[in-house]
Structure formats: C-alpha cells, structure tokens
C-alpha positions in Angstrom: -28.0 5.7 -14.2 -25.0 3.2 -13.9 -23.0 5.2 -16.5 -22.7 8.0 -14.1 -20.4 8.1 -11.0 -21.0 9.6 -7.6 -18.4 12.1 -6.3 -17.0 9.3 -4.0 -16.6 7.0 -7.0 -14.9 9.6 -9.0 -12.5 10.4 -6.1 -11.7 6.7 -5.6 -11.1 6.0 -9.3 -9.0 9.1 -9.7 -7.0 8.5 -6.6 -7.9 11.8 -4.9 -9.9 12.7 -1.9 -13.5 13.8 -2.1 -12.6 17.5 -1.3 -10.4 17.6 -4.4 -13.3 16.7 -6.7 -15.4 19.3 -5.1 -12.7 21.9 -5.3 -12.2 21.2 -9.0 -15.9 21.6 -9.4 -15.8 25.0 -7.7 -12.9 26.0 -10.0 -15.0 24.9 -12.9 -12.6 22.2 -14.0 -15.4 19.6 -13.6 -19.1 19.8 -13.5 -21.6 17.2 -12.6 -23.4 15.7 -15.6 -26.6 15.6 -13.6 -28.1 15.1 -10.1 -29.7 12.0 -8.8 -33.3 11.9 -7.7 -32.0 12.4 -4.2 -29.8 15.4 -5.2 -26.4 13.7 -5.3 -24.0 14.9 -7.9 -23.4 12.5 -10.7 -20.4 12.7 -13.0 -19.7 11.2 -16.4 -16.8 8.7 -16.4 -14.8 11.4 -18.2 -14.4 13.2 -14.9 -11.9 10.6 -13.8 -9.8 11.2 -16.9 -9.9 15.0 -16.3 -8.7 14.6 -12.7 -5.9 12.2 -13.7 -4.8 14.6 -16.4 -4.6 17.5 -13.9 -2.8 15.4 -11.4 -0.3 14.2 -14.0 0.3 17.8 -15.1 0.8 18.9 -11.4 3.3 16.0 -11.0 5.4 17.7 -13.7 5.3 20.9 -11.8 2.4 22.7 -13.5 0.3 24.8 -11.3 -3.5 24.1 -11.2 -4.2 27.1 -13.5 -1.6 25.9 -16.0 -3.0 22.4 -15.9 -6.4 23.9 -16.6 -5.0 25.7 -19.6 -3.4 22.5 -20.9 -6.7 20.7 -20.3 -8.6 23.3 -22.4 -6.1 22.9 -25.2 -6.5 19.1 -24.9 -10.3 19.2 -25.4 -10.2 21.5 -28.4 -9.9 19.4 -31.5 -8.3 22.1 -33.6 -5.7 23.2 -31.0 -2.1 23.3 -32.1 0.8 21.8 -30.2 2.8 25.0 -30.3 1.2 26.6 -27.2 1.5 23.3 -25.3 5.2 23.1 -26.1 5.8 26.8 -25.1 4.1 26.1 -21.8 6.1 23.0 -21.2 9.3 24.9 -22.1 8.5 27.6 -19.6 7.9 25.0 -16.9 11.2 23.3 -17.7 13.0 26.7 -17.5 11.4 27.2 -14.1 12.5 23.8 -12.9 16.0 24.4 -14.1 16.1 27.7 -12.1 14.9 25.9 -9.0 17.5 23.2 -9.4 20.2 25.9 -9.7 18.9 27.5 -6.6 18.8 24.2 -4.7 22.4 23.5 -5.8 23.5 26.8 -4.4 21.8 26.1 -1.1 23.5 22.7 -1.1 26.9 24.2 -1.5 26.2 26.8 1.2 25.0 24.2 3.6 28.0 21.9 2.8 30.4 24.8 3.5 28.7 25.6 6.8 28.8 21.9 7.9 32.5 21.8 7.1 33.1 24.8 9.4 31.3 23.1 12.3 33.3 20.8 14.6 30.2 20.0 16.6 32.2 20.1 19.8 31.6 23.6 21.1 28.7 25.3 22.7 25.9 26.9 20.7 27.1 30.4 21.5 30.1 29.8 19.2 28.4 27.6 16.6 29.4 28.7 13.1 26.1 27.5 11.6 24.0 29.6 14.0 26.4 32.6 13.6 25.9 32.5 9.8 22.1 32.9 10.3 22.5 36.0 12.4 21.5 39.2 10.5 24.5 41.4 9.6 24.4 45.1 10.4 
C-alpha cells in the first residue's frame, strides 16, 4: 500500500491544497487508483505529476480546460506536437492582446495623473471627473 498516496500527501507533494486535488478529481483530471480498507482515496504517485503539469500550464496562462487538453495530448503516445504548438500560439496571441490593453490603461492613467495637481477638492478632481459617465 505504500506505493499509493493519500489525498493529503498528493496535495503536499504537488504544492496545492486538498480542495484542489478533490476539485481535479471532480473534473475528472485525476482519479483515485483505489480506496483504502477504511475508505480513504489512494492515488498513484503519477497524480502529483499531473497536478504539477496542470499548475505549470496555468502559470503560463492556460485555463484549466486548456491545460486538460494539453494533458490529454501528453498522455497519448502517438499525439503530434502540431496541436500543442497551435494551442500555445493562441495563448501567446491572447497574452499579447492583454499586454496591449494593459499598456493602453497605463497610458490613460499616466495622462490622468499628469492632469491632477492633488491640491484641490474632490469636486474638481480631474481623475474623478474622467470617471463620470458622459451623456
């Protein structure tokens, strides 16, 4: 039985909380290899690798569903790299869009900060005025 891990051991080794392991199980990304005599879930050590794979994909901006697709491609021996590359390219395109949007927000905020002398009252604050809906 020592080759199997409890849900707590999986969580600790993967660096996630217990609820994450259970959530991944509900999403069918993980499944217990078996149950102990007392009914506890027991996982193969591979469960830790699966969780780390998902977390690494998420750190690169992949949503959980996307990470699950990548994981399925990973476990199929005959899968080609093309779909993986396309998915990574789509994620990169989205990241670039977000960066562009964040830069636009940065420019707008910088302009607003330049208009504010921070000496007047809030009823004449240019930052607050800019947030008012226009009719």
